[in-house]
C-alpha positions as CSV (number, residue, x, y, z in Angstrom):
1,M,26.0,-5.0,-34.6
2,N,29.3,-5.4,-33.7
3,A,30.7,-6.0,-29.6
4,S,32.1,-2.3,-29.9
5,D,28.4,-0.8,-30.6
6,Y,26.7,-2.9,-28.5
7,I,29.3,-2.0,-25.4
8,Q,28.4,1.7,-26.6
9,L,24.6,1.2,-26.0
10,L,25.2,-0.5,-22.7
11,R,26.8,2.7,-21.4
12,K,24.5,5.4,-23.1
13,P,20.9,3.4,-23.3
14,E,19.7,6.6,-24.1
15,N,21.0,7.1,-27.2
16,I,19.2,3.8,-28.4
17,R,17.2,4.7,-31.7
18,L,14.8,3.0,-34.2
19,E,17.9,1.4,-36.0
20,E,19.5,0.4,-33.1
21,T,16.0,-1.1,-31.9
22,T,15.9,-3.2,-34.8
23,A,19.1,-4.8,-34.3
24,L,18.6,-5.6,-30.7
25,E,15.2,-7.3,-31.9
26,T,17.2,-9.4,-34.5
27,L,19.9,-10.5,-31.8
28,I,17.4,-11.5,-29.2
29,G,15.4,-13.4,-31.9
30,E,18.5,-15.8,-32.2
31,Y,19.6,-15.6,-28.5
32,P,16.5,-15.7,-26.6
33,F,17.7,-15.6,-23.2
34,F,20.1,-12.7,-23.5
35,Q,19.3,-10.6,-20.8
36,S,21.0,-7.4,-20.9
37,A,19.8,-7.4,-25.0
38,R,16.4,-7.8,-24.2
39,A,16.8,-4.8,-21.3
40,L,18.4,-2.7,-24.2
41,H,15.9,-3.7,-26.5
42,L,13.2,-2.3,-23.8
43,R,15.2,0.6,-23.7
44,G,14.8,1.2,-27.2
45,L,10.8,1.3,-27.4
46,S,10.8,2.7,-24.3
47,N,13.1,5.8,-26.0
48,L,10.8,5.6,-29.5
49,N,7.3,5.3,-27.2
50,S,6.3,2.2,-29.0
51,F,2.9,0.8,-28.7
52,R,5.2,-2.7,-28.6
53,Y,6.6,-1.9,-25.3
54,N,4.0,-3.1,-23.1
55,D,4.0,-6.7,-24.7
56,A,7.7,-6.5,-25.2
57,L,7.7,-6.2,-20.9
58,K,6.2,-9.2,-20.8
59,K,8.4,-10.8,-22.8
60,T,11.3,-9.8,-21.2
61,A,10.3,-10.6,-17.5
62,A,9.4,-14.2,-19.2
63,H,12.7,-14.7,-20.0
64,T,14.4,-12.9,-17.0
65,T,15.8,-15.1,-14.0
66,D,15.2,-12.5,-11.4
67,R,12.3,-10.0,-12.6
68,T,13.3,-7.8,-8.9
69,V,16.4,-6.6,-11.2
70,L,13.9,-5.7,-14.0
71,F,11.3,-3.7,-12.1
72,D,14.4,-1.7,-10.7
73,L,15.4,-1.4,-14.5
74,I,12.0,0.2,-15.3
75,T,11.5,2.2,-11.9
76,S,15.1,3.6,-12.1
77,K,15.3,7.3,-12.4
78,E,17.0,7.5,-15.6
79,F,14.4,5.2,-17.0
80,L,11.5,7.6,-16.1
81,Q,13.2,10.6,-16.7
82,N,14.2,9.7,-19.9
83,R,10.3,8.3,-20.4
84,I,9.1,11.9,-19.2
85,A,11.4,13.8,-21.8
86,K,10.4,11.9,-24.3
87,T,6.7,12.6,-23.5
88,I,7.4,16.6,-23.2
89,A,9.1,16.2,-26.2
90,N,5.9,15.0,-28.4
91,R,3.6,17.4,-26.8
92,K,6.1,20.3,-28.2
93,T,6.8,21.9,-31.7
94,N,8.7,24.5,-32.3
95,L,7.9,26.7,-35.2
96,G,11.4,26.2,-36.7
97,D,10.6,22.5,-37.1
98,I,8.0,22.2,-38.8
99,E,8.8,21.0,-42.5
100,V,6.9,23.0,-45.7
101,N,7.1,21.2,-48.5
102,A,7.7,23.9,-51.4
103,Q,6.2,23.5,-54.8
104,E,7.2,25.0,-57.8
105,I,4.3,27.1,-59.4
106,R,4.5,26.3,-63.3
107,I,2.1,28.3,-65.5
108,K,3.0,25.8,-68.4
109,G,4.9,22.6,-69.2
110,N,2.8,20.5,-66.7
111,T,1.4,17.6,-69.0
112,L,-1.2,15.1,-67.8
113,V,1.6,12.4,-68.0
114,E,4.0,14.3,-65.4
115,Q,0.8,14.7,-63.2
116,T,0.1,10.9,-63.2
117,H,3.5,10.2,-62.7
118,L,3.8,12.7,-59.6
119,A,0.2,11.2,-58.5
120,D,1.8,7.6,-58.7
121,E,5.3,8.5,-56.8
122,Q,3.0,9.7,-53.9
123,D,0.8,6.7,-53.4
124,A,3.9,4.5,-53.8
125,E,5.6,6.7,-50.4
126,R,2.4,6.4,-48.5
127,I,2.6,2.6,-49.3
128,L,5.9,2.5,-48.2
129,D,5.6,5.0,-45.0
130,P,6.3,2.5,-42.0
131,S,3.6,4.5,-40.2
132,V,0.7,3.1,-42.1
133,F,1.1,-0.1,-40.7
134,I,0.6,0.9,-36.7
135,P,-2.6,0.8,-35.4
136,V,-4.5,4.3,-35.1
137,P,-5.9,4.4,-31.7
138,S,-9.6,5.7,-31.3
139,E,-10.3,8.6,-29.5
140,T,-11.6,6.8,-26.7
141,E,-8.3,4.9,-26.5
142,Q,-6.2,8.1,-26.5
143,Q,-8.0,9.3,-23.4
144,L,-7.5,6.4,-21.8
145,G,-3.9,6.2,-23.0
146,I,-4.2,2.5,-24.4
147,G,-1.5,1.4,-26.5
148,T,1.1,3.7,-24.4
149,P,4.1,2.2,-22.5
150,L,2.8,1.4,-18.6
151,T,5.1,3.6,-16.5
152,F,5.7,1.7,-13.0
153,G,6.6,3.7,-9.6
154,H,8.9,1.9,-7.0
155,G,5.8,1.2,-4.7
156,E,3.5,-0.6,-7.5
157,K,5.0,-4.1,-7.4
158,H,1.6,-4.9,-7.1
159,S,0.6,-3.6,-10.4
160,F,4.0,-4.9,-12.2
161,S,2.5,-8.3,-11.1
162,E,-0.6,-7.8,-12.2
163,W,0.6,-6.8,-15.6
164,L,2.8,-9.7,-15.7
165,K,-0.1,-12.6,-14.8
166,L,-0.6,-15.2,-17.3
167,S,-4.2,-16.7,-18.5
168,S,-4.7,-19.8,-16.8
169,C,-5.0,-22.7,-19.0
170,Q,-7.9,-25.6,-18.8
171,P,-6.6,-29.4,-18.7
172,V,-7.2,-31.1,-21.9
173,A,-9.6,-33.9,-21.6
174,R,-7.5,-36.3,-22.6
175,E,-4.6,-35.4,-19.9
176,T,-7.9,-35.8,-17.2
177,A,-8.7,-39.1,-18.6
178,V,-5.2,-40.7,-18.3
179,S,-4.9,-39.0,-14.7
180,S,-8.3,-40.5,-13.7
181,Q,-6.7,-44.1,-14.9
182,K,-3.6,-43.6,-13.1
183,D,-5.5,-42.8,-9.7
184,K,-7.4,-46.1,-10.6
185,N,-4.7,-47.8,-10.9
186,K,-2.7,-46.5,-7.1
187,Q,-5.8,-47.5,-5.2
188,P,-4.6,-49.4,-2.3
189,A,-5.2,-53.1,-1.8
190,P,-7.9,-54.3,0.7
191,A,-5.7,-55.4,3.0
192,E,-3.5,-52.4,3.1
193,I,-6.6,-50.4,3.8
194,S,-7.8,-52.7,6.6
195,R,-4.0,-52.5,8.2
196,K,-4.5,-48.8,8.3
197,F,-7.7,-48.8,9.8
198,K,-6.6,-50.8,12.7
199,L,-3.6,-48.3,13.2
200,I,-6.1,-45.3,13.3
201,D,-7.8,-47.6,16.0
202,K,-4.8,-48.2,18.2
203,F,-3.7,-44.8,18.2
204,I,-7.3,-43.3,19.3
205,K,-7.9,-46.5,21.9
206,N,-4.0,-45.8,23.6
207,N,-3.5,-42.1,23.6
208,P,-5.0,-39.5,25.8
209,K,-7.6,-36.9,24.3
210,I,-6.3,-33.6,23.6
211,V,-8.0,-31.4,26.5
212,P,-8.5,-27.6,25.4
213,R,-7.7,-24.5,28.0
214,A,-10.9,-23.6,29.8
215,D,-10.3,-19.8,29.2
216,R,-13.8,-18.9,28.8
217,N,-13.7,-15.6,30.7
218,K,-11.5,-14.6,27.3
219,E,-13.9,-12.9,24.9
220,P,-12.9,-13.6,21.3
221,T,-11.5,-11.2,19.2
222,V,-13.5,-9.9,16.3
223,V,-11.3,-9.2,13.2
224,N,-13.5,-7.3,10.6
225,L,-12.1,-9.0,7.3
226,A,-14.0,-7.0,5.0
227,H,-12.8,-3.9,6.4
228,N,-8.9,-4.7,6.0
229,A,-9.5,-6.1,2.7
230,Q,-11.1,-2.6,1.9
231,V,-8.2,-1.0,3.0
232,E,-5.7,-3.0,1.6
233,Q,-7.5,-2.8,-1.8
234,E,-7.4,1.2,-1.4
235,E,-3.8,1.2,-0.6
236,L,-2.6,-0.9,-3.6
237,M,-5.0,0.9,-5.9
238,T,-3.0,3.4,-8.4
239,E,-3.3,4.8,-11.6
240,T,-1.0,2.3,-13.3
241,L,-2.9,-0.5,-11.9
242,A,-6.2,1.2,-13.6
243,R,-4.0,1.1,-17.0
244,V,-3.4,-2.3,-16.7
245,Y,-6.6,-3.7,-16.2
246,L,-7.5,-1.3,-19.5
247,E,-4.6,-3.2,-21.3
248,Q,-5.8,-6.4,-20.1
249,K,-9.3,-5.5,-21.5
250,R,-10.7,-6.1,-17.8
251,Y,-12.8,-3.0,-18.3
252,K,-14.9,-4.0,-15.2
253,N,-12.1,-4.1,-13.1
254,A,-10.7,-0.9,-14.7
255,I,-14.0,1.0,-13.6
256,Q,-14.0,-0.1,-10.0
257,A,-10.6,0.8,-10.2
258,Y,-11.1,4.5,-11.1
259,K,-14.2,4.8,-8.4
260,I,-11.6,3.4,-5.7
261,L,-9.1,6.3,-6.8
262,S,-12.3,8.7,-7.0
263,L,-12.4,8.2,-3.4
264,K,-8.9,8.0,-2.4
265,Y,-8.4,11.5,-4.7
266,P,-11.4,13.4,-4.0
267,E,-9.5,16.4,-5.6
268,K,-9.1,14.0,-8.8
269,S,-12.7,12.8,-8.9
270,G,-14.0,15.1,-12.1
271,F,-10.9,13.4,-14.2
272,F,-12.0,9.9,-13.0
273,A,-15.6,10.4,-13.9
274,D,-14.3,11.2,-17.3
275,Q,-12.1,8.2,-17.3
276,I,-15.2,5.9,-16.4
277,K,-17.3,7.3,-19.2
278,A,-14.8,6.5,-21.4
279,V,-14.3,2.9,-20.5
280,K,-18.1,2.2,-20.4
281,K,-17.9,3.4,-24.1
282,L,-15.1,1.6,-24.6
283,Q,-16.6,-1.2,-22.9
284,Q,-20.2,-0.7,-25.6
285,N,-18.0,-0.9,-28.8
286,S,-15.7,-3.7,-28.1
């Protein structure tokens, strides 16, 4: 890919197809912190509706200095419109677009050798077909949309942050042992401890006590923290966040999310009930 081609992709990212996406992947392999190239590569995966998009989104965020810019990009009108158009195009097939494999009917002349050669060619084509190496989702995964690109709206920064969360790492035992040894070495001497205690005693003796205000007639304000937490959880809950939990294999969180959404949108309670059943089925099979 030369500079002219790259500038053209920057001007019209909706034209990025498989060939350009592959070239961009090679480019960011050589220059991992080339942020505009990563953004274009992400757009290419989105145009292709690739199952690799969600993972690439995490990697792009890890190599981006300002994640707000990345969030604005994936929630932009142009980005989302292209995704919607791609989804509609995938669901619509015109009769004229259906390919028909014409086969010549021969009464004589087809020998066993020719048939065997034809079968070998067909097997070779199947092996070289890139779609063979793409994991095929189960019926339940297709119903839940697992593996399809996550679509975030402008008000879904919480869902976006949840997707970018990294798993916490446990400290290595060796590191803990070294730290403990350092802490022992840093312990103050007895003379230093005695000096500090004397300073504390002097402070208590010389400084006046802090007397609380005698405002006993005023009743304390009672705050229902549980209610506030529930309201906040309902406000932050979206279908995208439920899908984030599914992609992270946090099935209990996904079930809880769909239950909250069912209460939040009673008109879609039937749909969410089906989603909960599908998640439970997926949970049993995993």
